[in-house]
C-alpha positions as CSV (number, residue, x, y, z in Angstrom):
1,M,209.9,241.1,-91.7
2,S,211.9,238.0,-90.5
3,E,214.1,236.3,-93.0
4,I,211.7,233.1,-92.9
5,T,208.6,235.3,-93.5
6,L,210.4,237.2,-96.4
7,V,211.2,233.7,-98.0
8,R,207.9,232.4,-97.9
9,S,206.3,235.8,-99.4
10,L,209.0,235.8,-102.2
11,A,208.9,232.1,-103.1
12,P,206.0,232.1,-105.3
13,K,207.4,235.0,-107.3
14,L,211.1,233.7,-107.9
15,A,210.2,232.0,-111.0
16,L,209.3,235.1,-112.5
17,L,212.6,236.7,-111.7
18,C,214.5,233.8,-113.1
19,A,212.3,234.3,-116.3
20,V,213.3,237.9,-116.3
21,A,216.9,237.4,-116.0
22,D,216.7,234.8,-119.1
23,E,214.2,237.0,-121.2
24,G,215.2,240.4,-120.4
25,N,211.5,241.2,-121.5
26,L,208.6,241.6,-119.2
27,T,206.0,240.3,-121.6
28,R,207.9,237.4,-122.4
29,A,208.8,236.6,-118.9
30,A,205.2,236.8,-117.9
31,A,204.2,234.3,-120.5
32,T,207.2,232.1,-119.7
33,V,205.8,231.6,-116.3
34,G,202.1,231.7,-117.3
35,L,201.2,235.0,-115.7
36,P,199.3,238.1,-117.2
37,Q,201.6,240.9,-117.7
38,P,199.8,243.4,-115.2
39,T,200.2,240.5,-112.7
40,A,203.8,240.0,-113.3
41,S,204.3,243.8,-112.9
42,R,202.7,243.9,-109.7
43,W,204.8,240.8,-108.5
44,L,208.0,242.6,-109.3
45,A,206.9,245.8,-107.6
46,A,205.9,243.9,-104.6
47,M,209.5,241.8,-104.4
48,S,211.1,245.3,-104.6
49,A,209.0,246.7,-101.5
50,E,209.7,243.6,-99.7
51,L,213.1,243.8,-100.2
52,G,213.5,247.5,-99.9
53,T,215.5,247.6,-103.0
54,P,214.7,247.5,-106.8
55,V,214.9,244.1,-108.3
56,V,214.6,245.0,-112.0
57,V,215.7,248.5,-113.7
58,P,214.8,249.7,-117.4
59,D,217.0,248.6,-119.9
60,G,216.4,250.5,-123.3
61,R,212.7,249.3,-124.2
62,G,213.1,246.2,-121.9
63,I,214.1,245.7,-118.4
64,R,217.3,243.9,-116.5
65,L,217.7,242.6,-113.0
66,S,219.2,245.1,-110.7
67,R,222.3,243.9,-108.5
68,A,219.9,242.6,-105.7
69,G,217.8,241.0,-108.3
70,A,220.5,239.3,-110.1
71,T,221.7,237.9,-106.6
72,L,218.1,236.5,-105.8
73,A,217.7,235.3,-109.2
74,A,220.8,233.4,-109.0
75,A,220.0,232.0,-105.6
76,A,216.4,231.4,-106.8
77,G,217.7,229.4,-109.9
78,R,219.8,227.0,-107.7
79,A,216.8,226.4,-105.5
80,L,214.6,225.8,-108.3
81,S,217.2,223.3,-109.9
82,E,217.2,221.6,-106.5
83,L,213.5,221.4,-106.4
84,A,213.2,220.1,-109.9
85,C,215.4,217.1,-109.1
86,G,213.2,216.5,-106.1
87,V,210.1,216.6,-108.2
88,R,211.6,214.0,-110.6
89,Q,212.7,211.7,-107.7
90,A,209.1,212.1,-106.1
91,A,207.6,211.1,-109.5
92,D,209.9,208.1,-109.8
93,E,208.6,207.0,-106.3
94,A,205.3,206.7,-108.0
95,D,206.5,204.4,-110.8
96,P,206.8,201.0,-109.9
97,E,209.5,200.6,-112.3
98,R,211.8,203.7,-111.1
99,G,211.2,203.8,-107.5
100,Q,213.2,203.1,-104.6
101,V,212.8,200.3,-101.9
102,A,214.6,200.7,-98.5
103,L,215.2,197.1,-97.4
104,A,216.4,195.6,-94.2
105,F,217.4,192.1,-93.3
106,L,219.2,190.0,-90.7
107,S,222.7,189.5,-91.0
108,T,222.4,185.8,-91.2
109,L,220.2,186.2,-94.5
110,G,222.8,188.2,-96.3
111,E,225.0,185.4,-97.9
112,Q,222.5,183.9,-100.0
113,R,218.9,184.6,-99.7
114,V,218.8,188.3,-100.0
115,P,221.2,188.8,-102.7
116,G,219.4,186.1,-104.8
117,L,216.1,187.7,-104.4
118,L,217.7,191.0,-105.4
119,R,219.1,189.6,-108.6
120,T,216.1,187.8,-110.0
121,F,213.8,191.0,-109.0
122,R,216.2,193.4,-110.7
123,Q,216.1,191.1,-113.9
124,Q,212.6,192.0,-114.2
125,H,212.9,195.6,-112.4
126,P,216.3,196.8,-113.7
127,H,215.5,200.6,-112.8
128,V,214.3,200.2,-109.1
129,R,216.8,201.3,-106.6
130,F,217.4,199.6,-103.2
131,T,218.9,201.1,-99.9
132,L,219.9,198.2,-97.8
133,L,220.1,198.0,-94.2
134,Q,221.3,195.0,-92.1
135,G,221.2,194.2,-88.5
136,A,219.7,192.3,-85.8
137,H,216.0,191.3,-85.3
138,D,215.1,194.1,-82.9
139,E,217.0,196.7,-84.9
140,L,215.2,195.6,-87.9
141,L,211.6,195.9,-86.1
142,D,212.8,199.5,-85.2
143,H,214.0,200.5,-88.9
144,V,210.4,199.4,-90.0
145,R,208.7,201.2,-87.2
146,S,210.4,204.5,-87.7
147,G,210.1,204.3,-91.5
148,R,214.0,204.1,-92.4
149,A,213.2,200.8,-93.7
150,D,210.0,199.7,-96.0
151,L,210.4,196.0,-95.5
152,A,212.4,193.8,-93.5
153,F,213.4,190.0,-93.7
154,T,213.6,188.9,-90.3
155,S,213.0,186.0,-87.8
156,P,211.1,185.4,-85.6
157,M,208.0,186.7,-87.2
158,P,206.4,189.6,-84.8
159,G,203.0,189.0,-83.6
160,R,200.3,190.6,-85.7
161,G,199.5,194.3,-84.8
162,E,201.7,197.1,-85.6
163,F,203.5,194.7,-88.3
164,A,202.2,192.5,-91.2
165,G,204.0,190.0,-93.0
166,V,204.2,186.7,-94.7
167,T,206.2,183.6,-93.9
168,L,208.9,182.6,-96.6
169,E,210.3,179.6,-95.2
170,E,211.0,177.2,-92.0
171,Q,214.5,176.5,-91.4
172,Q,215.3,173.6,-89.0
173,L,217.6,174.5,-86.2
174,V,220.3,171.9,-85.2
175,V,223.0,171.4,-82.4
176,T,226.5,172.2,-84.0
177,V,229.3,170.5,-82.3
178,P,233.1,170.0,-83.2
179,A,234.2,166.6,-84.4
180,G,235.2,164.4,-81.6
181,H,232.8,166.1,-79.3
182,R,231.1,163.7,-76.8
183,L,227.7,164.0,-78.8
184,A,229.1,163.4,-82.1
185,G,227.6,160.4,-83.9
186,R,224.2,160.8,-82.1
187,A,221.1,160.6,-84.3
188,W,219.5,163.5,-82.4
189,V,219.8,165.4,-79.1
190,R,217.7,167.0,-76.4
191,M,218.4,170.7,-75.5
192,A,218.6,169.3,-71.9
193,E,221.6,167.6,-72.7
194,L,223.6,170.8,-73.5
195,A,222.9,172.3,-70.2
196,G,226.6,172.0,-69.1
197,E,228.2,173.2,-72.6
198,A,229.8,176.3,-73.5
199,F,227.9,178.0,-76.3
200,V,228.8,180.4,-79.0
201,A,225.7,182.2,-80.1
202,T,224.5,185.5,-81.9
203,K,224.2,188.6,-80.1
204,A,221.2,189.3,-77.6
205,A,219.2,191.4,-79.9
206,S,219.1,188.7,-82.8
207,G,216.2,186.6,-83.6
208,L,218.3,183.5,-83.6
209,R,219.7,184.2,-80.0
210,Q,216.1,184.7,-78.9
211,V,215.1,181.3,-80.1
212,T,218.3,179.6,-78.6
213,D,217.5,181.3,-75.3
214,E,213.9,180.2,-75.5
215,L,215.0,176.7,-76.3
216,A,217.4,176.5,-73.2
217,Q,214.9,178.1,-70.9
218,A,212.4,175.5,-71.8
219,A,214.8,172.7,-71.0
220,G,215.6,174.4,-67.8
221,F,218.9,176.0,-68.2
222,T,220.7,179.4,-69.1
223,P,223.2,178.9,-71.6
224,T,226.8,179.6,-70.6
225,L,228.2,181.9,-73.3
226,A,231.7,181.7,-74.7
227,F,231.4,184.1,-77.4
228,E,228.4,186.4,-78.9
229,G,228.8,187.2,-82.6
230,E,226.9,188.2,-85.8
231,E,227.7,186.0,-88.7
232,V,226.9,182.2,-88.7
233,D,229.7,181.3,-90.5
234,T,232.0,182.8,-87.6
235,L,230.3,180.9,-85.1
236,R,230.6,177.4,-87.0
237,G,234.3,178.5,-87.3
238,L,234.6,178.8,-83.5
239,V,232.6,175.5,-83.1
240,A,235.3,173.9,-85.2
241,A,238.0,175.2,-83.0
242,G,236.2,173.8,-80.0
243,L,235.3,177.0,-78.3
244,G,231.8,175.8,-77.8
245,V,228.5,174.3,-79.3
246,A,226.0,176.4,-81.0
247,V,222.1,176.1,-82.2
248,L,222.1,177.3,-85.8
249,P,220.4,176.7,-88.9
250,V,221.3,173.6,-91.2
251,A,224.4,174.6,-93.1
252,D,223.8,175.0,-97.0
253,P,225.2,173.1,-98.6
254,A,227.0,171.3,-95.9
255,P,228.8,172.3,-92.5
256,P,232.5,173.2,-92.6
257,E,235.3,170.6,-92.1
258,G,235.5,169.8,-88.2
259,V,231.9,170.7,-87.6
260,L,228.9,168.3,-87.2
261,E,225.1,168.7,-87.1
262,I,222.8,167.0,-84.9
263,P,219.1,167.4,-85.2
264,L,217.3,168.6,-82.1
265,R,214.4,166.5,-80.6
266,P,211.7,167.8,-80.4
267,R,212.4,169.4,-83.7
268,A,213.4,173.0,-83.6
269,A,212.8,175.4,-86.4
270,R,212.8,179.3,-87.0
271,R,210.4,180.9,-89.3
272,I,211.8,183.6,-91.8
273,G,209.6,186.1,-93.3
274,L,209.3,189.7,-94.6
275,I,207.4,192.2,-92.8
276,W,206.3,195.8,-93.2
277,A,204.2,198.4,-91.3
278,S,200.6,197.4,-91.0
279,D,199.2,201.0,-91.1
280,R,201.6,202.6,-93.6
281,P,200.8,202.9,-97.2
282,V,203.7,201.7,-99.5
283,A,205.1,203.1,-102.7
284,P,204.5,201.2,-105.9
285,A,208.1,199.9,-106.2
286,V,207.8,198.7,-102.5
287,L,204.6,196.9,-103.2
288,A,206.0,195.3,-106.7
289,F,208.8,193.9,-104.4
290,R,206.7,192.8,-101.8
291,D,204.4,191.0,-104.1
292,F,207.6,189.4,-105.9
293,V,208.8,187.9,-102.7
294,S,205.2,187.0,-101.4
295,S,204.7,184.9,-104.5
296,R,207.8,182.7,-103.7
297,A,206.6,182.0,-100.2
């Protein structure tokens, strides 16, 4: 008999072995695990036969574990303790006040929006636990698709199909230029006027970069990239240093010193929303957070 087959055969009987170790009496051990005494006796005999060595030996009017039985009971105790922990965690998943939410979000949303939502939600649900993942748009879709994340804050919103979601806000996009730039002071600018400029932009997998590339393509050019990064604040700093221009959300509360923002015409914006897998049920705590966020859309 293979070890795996033996483990599967012994597993239902291990709680009885642990009870014998605690009680030193077959009648009390059987009662502890809810078995009739004859059944308990048969289980102990079957374990001994399967292992090829006794698991219990007589001890006066009672019984005690043999050396093999004690070894197996110690291992069973550790396994049952771990299982009990897993049962508690599984039960917590069914409790909207004690479950866990795996939440992914864009790097560009990590400064204000996500921390603010988490802070407000946890004031109402202090025992809900969060696992947080940060990344670019394509990474977030993969996280939700694979089940590593229950929910994701992202932009642009994916088309309906494998994902469902709710739009939370629309952020205006502006051309960000250094002070003293040739376009400084303009009331608005068309994307085509940036065809000869060097750009600083987020990396190719990001939603903001996808929007920038689409705007440039519609204007008839491909941006010349001087730098690709992840953090919007870093890009604004590089704009201020004169490394290039960028298409970014409006700075809140204001752009840093040395940076000017010029609205695009036609107006450009990106939609930010919360998404989840459309064909997968969600745990109660995930549903509670999803409803909380949706109520603020």
